[in-house]
Steps between C-alpha positions, in 0.01 A plus 500: 500500500447591859417217735349518844647285775281361772749419774744791506489878480667601177637822353492517120744731321379582156710681245338655192738492213320561174212247488672233711436439864759334722408392848682336777385375836672567826412331827480726800368244740167428660538776761312752282118488519440657164598470136705785351523536123772742389539611141816689427646548159585726219261714300213357302297704256166647600319770297436850649125431528567212738471195276877461496777685670814480710495366852764375734529371855136395540448343840189292555406359837222247542319433826272210444299573189570877513765649274672826602705666227708820441640612164778760475476657153781665311490777240729421208586684181258284307221604733580868443506443124158337515370790706646751253342319206164503675540875568583568136202296386254680729653852518327798342833655394538515124723237342570287808261224396721435197810493718357227724333295227691168474328414173685779320847465359792627707570773243140624524517513879834681481352752257216587738741514794717756322193698390368512858837612638537776237146621568574513873824695444323748271227554756765552769672765287183702456408456867840643594425803281164545670666474842756765408217733398319429824810562707642807323192697390216411735348852511323717246375857527169566326234769495209434734171393348316766700588865536567652840253761612636836609324477836675170580842662530617785723579848382880519496685641796646838402802645676599861441825656621622854475850542362571764762704327768521798734266798510684830475328653801597203718855501367541867595359439846724197566813682385429789738409281796739405780275221629666164551244326285528762227879467503455129420245598235761729344730201446214291368399779263853525364507123450172518310559808287876514443651186355839670472505580871861531621404462862506158660163340423284343763565129538238230558222569746426267786146385466508350849449838665357794306679481165192438290295746702762769434491444124121483501476822699738671258297398192174606662649838585664596169273340236172628364209330682222327311225745596703787351616312191156365400252785479189324367386143431216363291414132482222381269396864460455559875711745693690320776698606802859443389623425851255208516600330175873591487730375774873556560721209391871434532682457168850535362408864421417568864150554635251502214120486466321180398145439384320164530788331681384252764593512868845391604340209691397356163840566340753393763511176693597654837429874467570578865856371469578705189633851458233671297244776516218435743208644305140493613254428218160667541331248267444129533748269328445142385760231458528505121769294327562431131445127561182511709355830377237682702319321784147400394324739740726803453345839436593707191593790729779312681868518417628420250235691304363359180454698178156644446523499122702623205576857401644801679166578668511161679870499569725686742581869455751673724625856515864533608697798626874478431586809711773609260601783729580244772747287299835477676639177346349239271521124467534548125626760255156664477215620718158347540380154607559131450201269460481120504216250455541177692324209666310596822699241703843607373752749628571752222853562376448832335849653471598297192157400366277804556368718218580873503217749541584859418319797660273727296355218287196275479565128467284212388627157602327199349512188715505147367520201735715196424328202664681168537313203644569130528297182529494281809672217313809719459582454869599140423771618259846568639585866555801483269275374220200728546725809553269668748444487875209486744490675836457164674810357331724808513532623856614860546642613830342847505215497246174308535423483129746376244558719196812532295549860612466411870743212456760726335472764773539242775794339323663842457459570871652167602791523256580860591512405865732207425757710314456845656378405850215750469176550304368817329212663685239420234562123482320250728690433822441425864545749782851376585653543153744794455404756237753599237628858512673710237827317555341164411298642210757395239508145641121477497478635144763254381318213668174603332667524159668164546173341606305645206759373255497158667124478469538570126766224493768715344821317418786702652438697820769708667472391862744556790687190605368501857136531389274199481316412184134615514246221477149620421239282335225755449261352250179673392193414701274234349207730582609859461365832381700796380417822322643669194424857403522737208523874557405813311525861620437857399579843638241600753318833493438623853173676407360188342612296799320742730182463295522124550539550873852359513659815643372790708459854377778620729751283318439694178643814659832338592726406209722266703203313641329487160804344336537241778160338449468169315183305423523121448219273379540124544237278341418176321394495137321163502263316734616151403852369463666186374684293758781255449476149640793277571404134490645158436585441138583137559376350825509147629171407334623632163825310540318175578261555209784556254696205636198271483422617149853426377511158664156416363599616152820295478440185708135516611595556865239617751456508876348153494806379309710592802254313721527206263880492532476520875244220502717258301810589702333441837151351528517278194846373590404419858172332406678286240756381754228411750297316236808306388577396857147373558502308171831336586366379835172372357670309218756325723462114476524419870506151641183346633 
């Protein structure tokens, strides 16, 4: 028992060992004006709810009739076991209530423990499979639910080039001339027309002074101009002025004629700093892109033009004059034209991809658009997983709009400059970049071949030791439109063509002129087209749904189960410790 002394201030040391209390009294003298009761001892059992527990070093100070106490609780293994049993008893997870039930036999509790662990492992295995699917194949390409109307897409840009590199009349004049400029043109003409030229070819041109202007002036002088090559134009059945709808464009075939191609300000990022043709467009042009489409308030009569309907009567009809009598040298082994359909914001590469158009025939070219779109949620997927690029994510140095073709041309220009220290005249470049001459032509061609093979990821590539490895990551655009065509032709009768108004009566009297005429019809066959949509096959919401379904199937886990675990590991644990401390202080048998 504890006994209160009346004459001296006493400190009682109480030790709790089992159910026995041992106390001793120590005299500290009458100099203290208060009674101090100190309880220090080993652990005594107190339940987790506060009725029993473990306390140590409880210091109680009494001033008069007022008792001041502080309990320092401790968290032991037994406390954690009690908390775990309570969690098992109250948890919504399947099987845990049997694990924490003390009334069951040890074997029964072990059985449910093993069953719960196996169910958790099985769920983890299937969740790992779902994660692999989410990580490796997050994108799917499907057909759009709605068809794309013909008037929602632009008519394709059409670039036409004559195969005649130098007109015969100009070649004769240049060869006879003693002018300084014409003497330079003679060397350029030999470089263009004679690949087996034994004379020393012209080396790279300095673009810092007048190199590009010299080449441009040469091509303008010797090639057939657009107003002489294109004799008549019909669009949607209406006769048009060909000089208004066809504009000169710089390609790898030289200066060609392009229809429905937008202004260079809408193609290039800094058009004033680039070496290119400065062409004035007589018609208004809008900032159309494959991603944004047409501006909401754009007129149908602005570039790029939209189709008016399907059929040859609502398409584009052009009458071409090959000028067979003017052929001096050809870019191919035949005479005639090369034609290419392309995106209005792309630079055409017609030398290797253009279709051949022979003179003296009538062609019908059916156009079919290939429309690729993507959903907004696809932007959240990594580029390496979605395998397509956006203009905002893929910055091009020269082009404003990202397309795969623009990316390849820019990469070819940069790589050719790195290995050859010059760039071909038709590739994008700034005004300070040297232009490759005949001497560097083999280097430029080898660089282009190496780059094309690298893009196709060929295994073995024969590359010079001092050349760097090309690095081009030109993915298709996530929103892109391209055009495919199918062509039919027949021999043209000049009399019938004259009856249709395609050629003049005077042409019928000249056999050479009659055989040089070609009529080409370009048109759509449908007014609605299917589009392809690239979207997330397995997004974050689908991954969470599958994971939650598997966890719920095997162990009954849900979002609130996670909250429940967090609650028992934090709030419940803390509240139990506080309640135990207060119970220990209130139940202390202090001296009166």
